PyMOL CGO cylinders between C-alpha atoms (Angstrom):
from pymol import cmd
from pymol.cgo import CYLINDER

trace = [
    CYLINDER, 0.12, 0.22, -0.20, 0.98, 3.67, -0.68, 0.3, 1, 1, 1, 1, 1, 1,
    CYLINDER, 0.98, 3.67, -0.68, -0.12, 6.43, 1.47, 0.3, 1, 1, 1, 1, 1, 1,
    CYLINDER, -0.12, 6.43, 1.47, -1.85, 9.31, -0.53, 0.3, 1, 1, 1, 1, 1, 1,
    CYLINDER, -1.85, 9.31, -0.53, -3.45, 12.57, 0.61, 0.3, 1, 1, 1, 1, 1, 1,
    CYLINDER, -3.45, 12.57, 0.61, -6.83, 13.98, -1.19, 0.3, 1, 1, 1, 1, 1, 1,
    CYLINDER, -6.83, 13.98, -1.19, -7.29, 17.66, -1.84, 0.3, 1, 1, 1, 1, 1, 1,
    CYLINDER, -7.29, 17.66, -1.84, -9.83, 17.62, 0.95, 0.3, 1, 1, 1, 1, 1, 1,
    CYLINDER, -9.83, 17.62, 0.95, -6.67, 16.47, 3.35, 0.3, 1, 1, 1, 1, 1, 1,
    CYLINDER, -6.67, 16.47, 3.35, -7.78, 12.99, 3.91, 0.3, 1, 1, 1, 1, 1, 1,
    CYLINDER, -7.78, 12.99, 3.91, -5.04, 10.49, 4.10, 0.3, 1, 1, 1, 1, 1, 1,
    CYLINDER, -5.04, 10.49, 4.10, -5.72, 6.97, 2.66, 0.3, 1, 1, 1, 1, 1, 1,
    CYLINDER, -5.72, 6.97, 2.66, -3.66, 4.41, 1.29, 0.3, 1, 1, 1, 1, 1, 1,
    CYLINDER, -3.66, 4.41, 1.29, -4.05, 2.65, -2.20, 0.3, 1, 1, 1, 1, 1, 1,
    CYLINDER, -4.05, 2.65, -2.20, -3.01, -0.81, -3.33, 0.3, 1, 1, 1, 1, 1, 1,
    CYLINDER, -3.01, -0.81, -3.33, -0.43, 0.08, -6.31, 0.3, 1, 1, 1, 1, 1, 1,
    CYLINDER, -0.43, 0.08, -6.31, -1.48, -2.94, -8.18, 0.3, 1, 1, 1, 1, 1, 1,
    CYLINDER, -1.48, -2.94, -8.18, -5.24, -1.62, -8.23, 0.3, 1, 1, 1, 1, 1, 1,
    CYLINDER, -5.24, -1.62, -8.23, -3.71, 1.55, -10.10, 0.3, 1, 1, 1, 1, 1, 1,
    CYLINDER, -3.71, 1.55, -10.10, -4.95, 1.66, -13.70, 0.3, 1, 1, 1, 1, 1, 1,
    CYLINDER, -4.95, 1.66, -13.70, -3.34, 4.95, -14.57, 0.3, 1, 1, 1, 1, 1, 1,
    CYLINDER, -3.34, 4.95, -14.57, -2.28, 8.71, -13.23, 0.3, 1, 1, 1, 1, 1, 1,
    CYLINDER, -2.28, 8.71, -13.23, -3.16, 11.74, -14.94, 0.3, 1, 1, 1, 1, 1, 1,
    CYLINDER, -3.16, 11.74, -14.94, -1.10, 14.97, -14.03, 0.3, 1, 1, 1, 1, 1, 1,
    CYLINDER, -1.10, 14.97, -14.03, -3.08, 17.60, -16.00, 0.3, 1, 1, 1, 1, 1, 1,
    CYLINDER, -3.08, 17.60, -16.00, -3.96, 20.06, -14.15, 0.3, 1, 1, 1, 1, 1, 1,
    CYLINDER, -3.96, 20.06, -14.15, -4.36, 17.83, -10.92, 0.3, 1, 1, 1, 1, 1, 1,
    CYLINDER, -4.36, 17.83, -10.92, -2.95, 14.56, -10.03, 0.3, 1, 1, 1, 1, 1, 1,
    CYLINDER, -2.95, 14.56, -10.03, -5.56, 11.61, -10.60, 0.3, 1, 1, 1, 1, 1, 1,
    CYLINDER, -5.56, 11.61, -10.60, -5.35, 8.20, -9.53, 0.3, 1, 1, 1, 1, 1, 1,
    CYLINDER, -5.35, 8.20, -9.53, -7.65, 5.95, -11.53, 0.3, 1, 1, 1, 1, 1, 1,
    CYLINDER, -7.65, 5.95, -11.53, -8.10, 2.70, -10.03, 0.3, 1, 1, 1, 1, 1, 1,
    CYLINDER, -8.10, 2.70, -10.03, -9.17, -0.51, -12.12, 0.3, 1, 1, 1, 1, 1, 1,
    CYLINDER, -9.17, -0.51, -12.12, -12.69, -0.42, -10.46, 0.3, 1, 1, 1, 1, 1, 1,
    CYLINDER, -12.69, -0.42, -10.46, -13.22, 2.78, -12.06, 0.3, 1, 1, 1, 1, 1, 1,
    CYLINDER, -13.22, 2.78, -12.06, -12.99, 4.81, -8.68, 0.3, 1, 1, 1, 1, 1, 1,
    CYLINDER, -12.99, 4.81, -8.68, -10.84, 8.29, -9.15, 0.3, 1, 1, 1, 1, 1, 1,
    CYLINDER, -10.84, 8.29, -9.15, -9.12, 10.13, -6.59, 0.3, 1, 1, 1, 1, 1, 1,
    CYLINDER, -9.12, 10.13, -6.59, -7.47, 13.78, -6.80, 0.3, 1, 1, 1, 1, 1, 1,
    CYLINDER, -7.47, 13.78, -6.80, -4.47, 13.70, -4.71, 0.3, 1, 1, 1, 1, 1, 1,
    CYLINDER, -4.47, 13.70, -4.71, -2.04, 16.11, -3.73, 0.3, 1, 1, 1, 1, 1, 1,
    CYLINDER, -2.04, 16.11, -3.73, 0.91, 14.23, -4.44, 0.3, 1, 1, 1, 1, 1, 1,
    CYLINDER, 0.91, 14.23, -4.44, 2.95, 14.53, -7.69, 0.3, 1, 1, 1, 1, 1, 1,
    CYLINDER, 2.95, 14.53, -7.69, 3.40, 12.15, -10.30, 0.3, 1, 1, 1, 1, 1, 1,
    CYLINDER, 3.40, 12.15, -10.30, 6.89, 11.49, -9.50, 0.3, 1, 1, 1, 1, 1, 1,
    CYLINDER, 6.89, 11.49, -9.50, 6.13, 11.04, -5.51, 0.3, 1, 1, 1, 1, 1, 1,
    CYLINDER, 6.13, 11.04, -5.51, 3.45, 8.25, -6.62, 0.3, 1, 1, 1, 1, 1, 1,
    CYLINDER, 3.45, 8.25, -6.62, 5.92, 6.38, -8.77, 0.3, 1, 1, 1, 1, 1, 1,
    CYLINDER, 5.92, 6.38, -8.77, 8.40, 6.34, -6.22, 0.3, 1, 1, 1, 1, 1, 1,
    CYLINDER, 8.40, 6.34, -6.22, 6.17, 4.91, -3.79, 0.3, 1, 1, 1, 1, 1, 1,
    CYLINDER, 6.17, 4.91, -3.79, 4.97, 2.14, -6.26, 0.3, 1, 1, 1, 1, 1, 1,
    CYLINDER, 4.97, 2.14, -6.26, 8.56, 1.36, -6.90, 0.3, 1, 1, 1, 1, 1, 1,
    CYLINDER, 8.56, 1.36, -6.90, 9.33, 1.31, -3.12, 0.3, 1, 1, 1, 1, 1, 1,
    CYLINDER, 9.33, 1.31, -3.12, 6.44, -0.89, -2.55, 0.3, 1, 1, 1, 1, 1, 1,
    CYLINDER, 6.44, -0.89, -2.55, 7.38, -3.46, -5.39, 0.3, 1, 1, 1, 1, 1, 1,
    CYLINDER, 7.38, -3.46, -5.39, 11.11, -3.47, -4.44, 0.3, 1, 1, 1, 1, 1, 1,
    CYLINDER, 11.11, -3.47, -4.44, 9.68, -4.36, -0.48, 0.3, 1, 1, 1, 1, 1, 1,
    CYLINDER, 9.68, -4.36, -0.48, 7.38, -7.12, -2.04, 0.3, 1, 1, 1, 1, 1, 1,
    CYLINDER, 7.38, -7.12, -2.04, 10.61, -8.67, -3.97, 0.3, 1, 1, 1, 1, 1, 1,
    CYLINDER, 10.61, -8.67, -3.97, 12.68, -8.54, -0.51, 0.3, 1, 1, 1, 1, 1, 1,
    CYLINDER, 12.68, -8.54, -0.51, 10.26, -10.26, 1.55, 0.3, 1, 1, 1, 1, 1, 1,
    CYLINDER, 10.26, -10.26, 1.55, 9.48, -12.70, -1.34, 0.3, 1, 1, 1, 1, 1, 1,
    CYLINDER, 9.48, -12.70, -1.34, 13.14, -13.36, -1.48, 0.3, 1, 1, 1, 1, 1, 1,
    CYLINDER, 13.14, -13.36, -1.48, 13.28, -13.71, 2.22, 0.3, 1, 1, 1, 1, 1, 1,
    CYLINDER, 13.28, -13.71, 2.22, 10.49, -16.14, 2.21, 0.3, 1, 1, 1, 1, 1, 1,
    CYLINDER, 10.49, -16.14, 2.21, 11.72, -18.59, -0.38, 0.3, 1, 1, 1, 1, 1, 1,
    CYLINDER, 11.72, -18.59, -0.38, 15.11, -18.38, 1.39, 0.3, 1, 1, 1, 1, 1, 1,
    CYLINDER, 15.11, -18.38, 1.39, 13.48, -19.51, 4.67, 0.3, 1, 1, 1, 1, 1, 1,
    CYLINDER, 13.48, -19.51, 4.67, 11.46, -22.18, 2.70, 0.3, 1, 1, 1, 1, 1, 1,
    CYLINDER, 11.46, -22.18, 2.70, 14.69, -23.67, 1.19, 0.3, 1, 1, 1, 1, 1, 1,
    CYLINDER, 14.69, -23.67, 1.19, 16.23, -23.19, 4.60, 0.3, 1, 1, 1, 1, 1, 1,
    CYLINDER, 16.23, -23.19, 4.60, 13.63, -25.78, 5.82, 0.3, 1, 1, 1, 1, 1, 1,
    CYLINDER, 13.63, -25.78, 5.82, 13.77, -28.08, 3.18, 0.3, 1, 1, 1, 1, 1, 1,
    CYLINDER, 13.77, -28.08, 3.18, 17.38, -28.29, 3.80, 0.3, 1, 1, 1, 1, 1, 1,
    CYLINDER, 17.38, -28.29, 3.80, 16.47, -29.20, 7.47, 0.3, 1, 1, 1, 1, 1, 1,
    CYLINDER, 16.47, -29.20, 7.47, 13.69, -31.65, 6.37, 0.3, 1, 1, 1, 1, 1, 1,
    CYLINDER, 13.69, -31.65, 6.37, 16.44, -33.59, 4.29, 0.3, 1, 1, 1, 1, 1, 1,
    CYLINDER, 16.44, -33.59, 4.29, 18.60, -34.27, 7.54, 0.3, 1, 1, 1, 1, 1, 1,
    CYLINDER, 18.60, -34.27, 7.54, 15.67, -35.67, 9.30, 0.3, 1, 1, 1, 1, 1, 1,
    CYLINDER, 15.67, -35.67, 9.30, 15.54, -39.21, 9.94, 0.3, 1, 1, 1, 1, 1, 1,
    CYLINDER, 15.54, -39.21, 9.94, 12.81, -41.45, 8.87, 0.3, 1, 1, 1, 1, 1, 1,
    CYLINDER, 12.81, -41.45, 8.87, 11.67, -44.40, 10.76, 0.3, 1, 1, 1, 1, 1, 1,
    CYLINDER, 11.67, -44.40, 10.76, 9.10, -46.84, 9.92, 0.3, 1, 1, 1, 1, 1, 1,
    CYLINDER, 9.10, -46.84, 9.92, 6.09, -47.37, 12.34, 0.3, 1, 1, 1, 1, 1, 1,
    CYLINDER, 6.09, -47.37, 12.34, 6.13, -50.66, 14.28, 0.3, 1, 1, 1, 1, 1, 1,
    CYLINDER, 6.13, -50.66, 14.28, 2.58, -51.00, 13.60, 0.3, 1, 1, 1, 1, 1, 1,
    CYLINDER, 2.58, -51.00, 13.60, 0.72, -50.41, 10.17, 0.3, 1, 1, 1, 1, 1, 1,
    CYLINDER, 0.72, -50.41, 10.17, -2.16, -47.70, 10.20, 0.3, 1, 1, 1, 1, 1, 1,
    CYLINDER, -2.16, -47.70, 10.20, -5.26, -50.03, 9.53, 0.3, 1, 1, 1, 1, 1, 1,
    CYLINDER, -5.26, -50.03, 9.53, -4.64, -51.48, 13.55, 0.3, 1, 1, 1, 1, 1, 1,
    CYLINDER, -4.64, -51.48, 13.55, -2.93, -54.85, 12.10, 0.3, 1, 1, 1, 1, 1, 1,
    CYLINDER, -2.93, -54.85, 12.10, -0.69, -56.06, 14.61, 0.3, 1, 1, 1, 1, 1, 1,
    CYLINDER, -0.69, -56.06, 14.61, 2.00, -57.44, 12.22, 0.3, 1, 1, 1, 1, 1, 1,
    CYLINDER, 2.00, -57.44, 12.22, 4.90, -55.30, 10.87, 0.3, 1, 1, 1, 1, 1, 1,
    CYLINDER, 4.90, -55.30, 10.87, 4.30, -52.97, 7.80, 0.3, 1, 1, 1, 1, 1, 1,
    CYLINDER, 4.30, -52.97, 7.80, 7.13, -54.86, 6.48, 0.3, 1, 1, 1, 1, 1, 1,
    CYLINDER, 7.13, -54.86, 6.48, 5.31, -58.22, 6.69, 0.3, 1, 1, 1, 1, 1, 1,
    CYLINDER, 5.31, -58.22, 6.69, 4.11, -59.71, 3.60, 0.3, 1, 1, 1, 1, 1, 1,
    CYLINDER, 4.11, -59.71, 3.60, 0.38, -60.35, 3.55, 0.3, 1, 1, 1, 1, 1, 1,
    CYLINDER, 0.38, -60.35, 3.55, -0.80, -63.45, 2.01, 0.3, 1, 1, 1, 1, 1, 1,
    CYLINDER, -0.80, -63.45, 2.01, -2.80, -62.13, -0.77, 0.3, 1, 1, 1, 1, 1, 1,
    CYLINDER, -2.80, -62.13, -0.77, 0.39, -59.99, -1.57, 0.3, 1, 1, 1, 1, 1, 1,
    CYLINDER, 0.39, -59.99, -1.57, 2.69, -63.15, -2.22, 0.3, 1, 1, 1, 1, 1, 1,
    CYLINDER, 2.69, -63.15, -2.22, 3.43, -63.80, -5.68, 0.3, 1, 1, 1, 1, 1, 1,
    CYLINDER, 3.43, -63.80, -5.68, 3.45, -67.15, -7.17, 0.3, 1, 1, 1, 1, 1, 1,
]
cmd.load_cgo(trace, "trace")
């Protein structure tokens, strides 16, 4: 989200992904994809810097998130996996035991 100020002094935030276009003559008008228009006091350059900073922040967070996932995956690769002593269906035999119907001729 980027912070903007309406001409009447009201402060609010706009999602940069919902901005369709920005007009600058004579006032700065932000057009959203849903058809909403806001006349703001910020300049085009200020809005573009805000959008750039927002997207750069998203890229950094995304990189940190994916780096964290890779780190967790590396840790999981080091875990030891053991087989259960009993099968999940409640059968008291070992899960490695061959069932009579599984035997081949």
